[in-house]
DRENNU-709440 format. One record per residue (C-alpha): residue number from 1; residue in one letter; x, y, z. Coordinates in Angstrom, 2 decimals, decimal comma, always signed. Example, Ala and Ser with C-alpha at 12.3 -4.5 7.8 and 13.67 -1.06 7.14 Angstrom:
! DRENNU-709440
REC     i   aa         x         y         z
REC     1    A    +12,30     -4,50     +7,80
REC     2    S    +13,67     -1,06     +7,14
***
This chain:
! DRENNU-709440
REC     i   aa         x         y         z
REC     1    M    +24,46    +14,62     -8,46
REC     2    N    +23,91    +18,31     -9,15
REC     3    K    +22,35    +17,38    -12,48
REC     4    L    +19,88    +15,06    -10,74
REC     5    I    +18,96    +17,72     -8,19
REC     6    T    +18,43    +20,29    -10,94
REC     7    T    +16,23    +17,87    -12,90
REC     8    A    +14,18    +17,11     -9,80
REC     9    F    +13,75    +20,82     -9,07
REC    10    L    +12,56    +21,53    -12,61
REC    11    I    +10,04    +18,69    -12,49
REC    12    I     +8,69    +19,88     -9,15
REC    13    M     +8,34    +23,44    -10,46
REC    14    F     +6,59    +22,20    -13,59
REC    15    C     +4,11    +20,05    -11,66
REC    16    S     +3,31    +22,84     -9,21
REC    17    G     +1,82    +24,78    -12,11
REC    18    C     -0,21    +21,90    -13,48
REC    19    S     -3,98    +22,06    -13,68
REC    20    S     -5,88    +20,49    -10,79
REC    21    S     -8,34    +18,88    -13,22
REC    22    R     -8,23    +16,50    -16,17
REC    23    L    -10,70    +14,91    -18,55
REC    24    E    -10,92    +11,21    -17,74
REC    25    N    -13,29    +10,16    -20,55
REC    26    E    -16,00    +11,63    -22,75
REC    27    Y    -18,86    +10,73    -25,08
REC    28    K    -20,09    +12,72    -28,07
REC    29    N    -23,34    +12,05    -29,86
REC    30    P    -22,19    +10,49    -33,16
REC    31    E    -25,07    +12,19    -35,00
REC    32    T    -23,86    +15,64    -33,98
REC    33    Y    -20,79    +16,96    -35,78
REC    34    T    -21,10    +20,59    -34,71
REC    35    F    -23,49    +22,48    -32,47
REC    36    E    -23,73    +26,20    -31,84
REC    37    A    -25,91    +28,06    -29,36
REC    38    N    -26,48    +31,69    -28,45
REC    39    K    -27,93    +31,21    -24,97
REC    40    V    -26,97    +28,47    -22,50
REC    41    L    -28,28    +27,64    -19,03
REC    42    V    -25,56    +26,51    -16,58
REC    43    I    -26,62    +24,22    -13,71
REC    44    G    -24,41    +23,04    -10,86
REC    45    M    -26,16    +20,25     -8,96
REC    46    T    -24,98    +20,60     -5,36
REC    47    A    -26,50    +21,54     -2,01
REC    48    D    -23,48    +23,81     -1,34
REC    49    I    -24,82    +27,20     -2,43
REC    50    E    -21,45    +28,95     -2,52
REC    51    L    -19,85    +26,15     -4,55
REC    52    R    -22,78    +26,18     -6,95
REC    53    R    -22,61    +29,95     -7,28
REC    54    G    -18,86    +29,89     -7,96
REC    55    F    -19,09    +27,07    -10,52
REC    56    E    -21,99    +28,58    -12,45
REC    57    K    -20,36    +32,03    -12,45
REC    58    N    -17,07    +30,71    -13,89
REC    59    V    -18,68    +28,61    -16,62
REC    60    A    -21,14    +31,37    -17,58
REC    61    E    -18,30    +33,90    -17,85
REC    62    A    -16,24    +31,48    -19,96
REC    63    L    -19,16    +31,09    -22,36
REC    64    E    -19,61    +34,85    -22,56
REC    65    K    -15,94    +35,23    -23,49
REC    66    N    -16,76    +32,99    -26,45
REC    67    N    -19,66    +35,15    -27,65
REC    68    M    -22,53    +33,33    -25,95
REC    69    I    -25,00    +34,27    -23,27
REC    70    G    -24,35    +32,13    -20,21
REC    71    V    -27,09    +32,21    -17,59
REC    72    K    -26,61    +30,88    -14,05
REC    73    S    -29,44    +28,63    -12,88
REC    74    I    -29,08    +30,13     -9,40
REC    75    D    -30,31    +33,40    -10,94
REC    76    F    -32,84    +31,88    -13,34
REC    77    F    -34,61    +29,41    -11,05
REC    78    E    -36,80    +30,48     -8,19
REC    79    T    -35,57    +29,18     -4,83
REC    80    S    -38,61    +26,91     -4,56
REC    81    F    -37,52    +25,03     -7,72
REC    82    T    -34,48    +23,40     -6,15
REC    83    N    -35,94    +23,14     -2,65
REC    84    R    -38,10    +20,18     -3,66
REC    85    K    -38,10    +17,32     -6,15
REC    86    Q    -39,54    +18,10     -9,57
REC    87    T    -41,89    +15,81    -11,47
REC    88    I    -41,44    +14,89    -15,14
REC    89    E    -44,44    +17,06    -15,97
REC    90    E    -42,85    +20,04    -14,23
REC    91    L    -39,55    +19,50    -16,06
REC    92    N    -41,39    +19,35    -19,38
REC    93    A    -43,03    +22,65    -18,51
REC    94    L    -39,61    +24,05    -17,64
REC    95    E    -38,31    +23,09    -21,09
REC    96    S    -41,11    +25,08    -22,69
REC    97    Q    -40,24    +28,01    -20,44
REC    98    L    -36,58    +27,80    -21,48
REC    99    L    -37,48    +27,71    -25,16
REC   100    E    -39,67    +30,78    -24,75
REC   101    A    -36,77    +32,54    -23,00
REC   102    G    -34,48    +31,82    -25,96
REC   103    F    -32,29    +29,08    -24,45
REC   104    E    -30,82    +26,51    -26,83
REC   105    A    -28,68    +24,35    -24,55
REC   106    I    -28,11    +23,28    -20,95
REC   107    I    -24,77    +22,47    -19,29
REC   108    L    -25,27    +20,42    -16,14
REC   109    T    -22,53    +19,29    -13,74
REC   110    K    -22,62    +17,11    -10,64
REC   111    V    -20,08    +15,47     -8,32
REC   112    T    -20,43    +11,70     -8,59
REC   113    G    -17,91    +10,71     -5,91
REC   114    Q    -14,59    +11,34     -4,24
REC   115    E    -11,47     +9,40     -3,28
REC   116    T     -8,60    +10,03     -0,89
REC   117    K     -5,14     +9,11     -2,16
REC   118    V     -1,62     +9,11     -0,73
REC   119    A     +1,00    +11,35     -2,34
REC   120    L     +4,12     +9,78     -3,83
REC   121    I     +7,49    +10,12     -2,09
REC   122    S     +9,30    +13,35     -2,87
REC   123    I    +11,06    +13,17     -6,22
REC   124    Y    +14,00    +14,96     -4,62
REC   125    D    +14,40    +12,10     -2,14
REC   126    A    +14,22     +9,59     -4,95
REC   127    L    +16,67    +11,22     -7,33
REC   128    G    +18,86    +13,57     -5,38
REC   129    T    +20,19    +11,58     -2,42
REC   130    G    +21,08     +8,15     -3,82
REC   131    Q    +19,67     +6,44     -0,72
REC   132    H    +18,13     +3,72     -2,85
REC   133    K    +21,54     +2,11     -3,51
REC   134    T    +21,44     -0,09     -0,38
REC   135    F    +18,55     -1,95     +1,26
REC   136    D    +19,03     -0,52     +4,74
REC   137    N    +19,16     +3,10     +3,58
REC   138    Y    +16,22     +2,62     +1,22
REC   139    Y    +14,08     +0,90     +3,86
REC   140    Y    +15,07     +3,45     +6,51
REC   141    G    +14,13     +6,36     +4,29
REC   142    N    +10,77     +4,92     +3,26
REC   143    Q     +9,48     +3,18     +6,38
REC   144    K     +7,26     +6,17     +7,11
REC   145    L     +4,90     +4,76     +4,48
REC   146    F     +3,78     +2,22     +7,10
REC   147    Y     +2,36     +5,04     +9,22
REC   148    K     -0,63     +6,90     +7,90
REC   149    E     +0,01     +9,95    +10,05
REC   150    D     +3,27    +10,57     +8,17
REC   151    Q     +1,70    +10,33     +4,73
REC   152    E     +0,46    +13,28     +2,71
REC   153    Q     -3,09    +12,70     +1,52
REC   154    Y     -5,13    +14,48     -1,09
REC   155    T     -8,72    +14,23     -2,32
REC   156    I     -9,93    +13,73     -5,88
REC   157    Y    -13,49    +14,65     -6,85
REC   158    F    -15,14    +12,82     -9,74
REC   159    T    -17,52    +14,99    -11,74
REC   160    E    -19,91    +14,34    -14,60
REC   161    T    -20,89    +17,10    -17,01
REC   162    T    -23,55    +16,82    -19,68
REC   163    L    -24,52    +19,11    -22,55
REC   164    Y    -28,13    +18,95    -23,73
REC   165    C    -29,77    +20,56    -26,73
REC   166    I    -33,23    +22,01    -26,09
REC   167    C    -34,22    +22,50    -29,69
REC   168    P    -37,83    +23,06    -30,88
REC   169    G    -39,48    +19,81    -31,97
REC   170    K    -36,85    +17,63    -30,28
REC   171    A    -36,61    +15,95    -26,91
REC   172    R    -33,83    +17,01    -24,57
REC   173    E    -31,01    +15,48    -26,61
REC   174    L    -27,65    +14,53    -25,08
REC   175    L    -24,88    +16,03    -27,20
REC   176    W    -21,85    +15,42    -24,98
REC   177    Q    -20,91    +13,93    -21,65
REC   178    G    -17,54    +14,16    -19,92
REC   179    N    -16,07    +12,87    -16,69
REC   180    I    -13,58    +15,34    -15,23
REC   181    E    -11,42    +14,57    -12,19
REC   182    V    -10,63    +17,49     -9,92
REC   183    T     -7,83    +17,33     -7,34
REC   184    K     -8,89    +19,31     -4,29
REC   185    S     -6,66    +22,26     -3,49
REC   186    P     -6,79    +24,61     -0,48
REC   187    K     -8,41    +27,22     -2,72
REC   188    S    -11,76    +26,12     -4,16
REC   189    K    -11,61    +28,98     -6,69
REC   190    R     -8,60    +27,34     -8,33
REC   191    N    -10,48    +24,03     -8,55
REC   192    I    -13,41    +25,70    -10,29
REC   193    K    -11,15    +27,70    -12,60
REC   194    D     -9,17    +24,64    -13,69
REC   195    F    -12,36    +22,60    -14,13
REC   196    T    -13,81    +25,31    -16,36
REC   197    K    -10,66    +25,42    -18,51
REC   198    T    -10,79    +21,64    -18,99
REC   199    L    -14,50    +21,78    -19,88
REC   200    I    -14,14    +24,61    -22,40
REC   201    K    -11,11    +22,94    -24,01
REC   202    S    -13,07    +19,72    -24,58
REC   203    L    -16,10    +21,57    -25,99
REC   204    K    -13,80    +23,38    -28,43
REC   205    E    -12,14    +20,17    -29,55
REC   206    N    -15,54    +18,61    -30,19
REC   207    N    -16,93    +21,64    -32,05
REC   208    L    -19,70    +22,04    -29,49
REC   209    L    -20,88    +25,53    -28,55
REC   210    I    -17,41    +26,93    -29,28
REC   211    M    -15,98    +26,61    -32,75
REC   212    Q    -12,18    +26,44    -33,13
***
């Protein structure tokens, strides 16, 4: 019994330190083996200004740690740019402006959806007490699952991040796209930090922006 309790404790401690984000799937342009850039524009597409500011700051700083210039769109764009819809003509003009300013790539992230899930029963209850040995004890210990108010819920955000090349003589070319799931925690800074780590790790593995 003590061995089971110890195992459960170790698993709980391990999971408590896990990242709140994970890469669900990704796509890499098969024609692009490697891609390096000196200056990258980081765009967080959200109406939440503080969330956008925090996201762009973290990603820009991560790029700078890897010898690139990361520029936050919240600093680069005028307020009027995001306050209204842009036409294709205006976006084409923006690309020319970015090229003149020395940008070579754009990282763009948006939240595509969210889902509320119910947490699993405590691993300690499952392994440490032995209540599952008889029907009545097992049912008695788990009947709270019938009542939503007794269940622990958590939210998962689904995000989509794209990396575009803005190279002279080429259209805005998609180099990489990844879908990263982020489990909401009480501290949004942790969510952003874990998301950024997952993003940078994938870019490294794909030899994009950051060479291993």
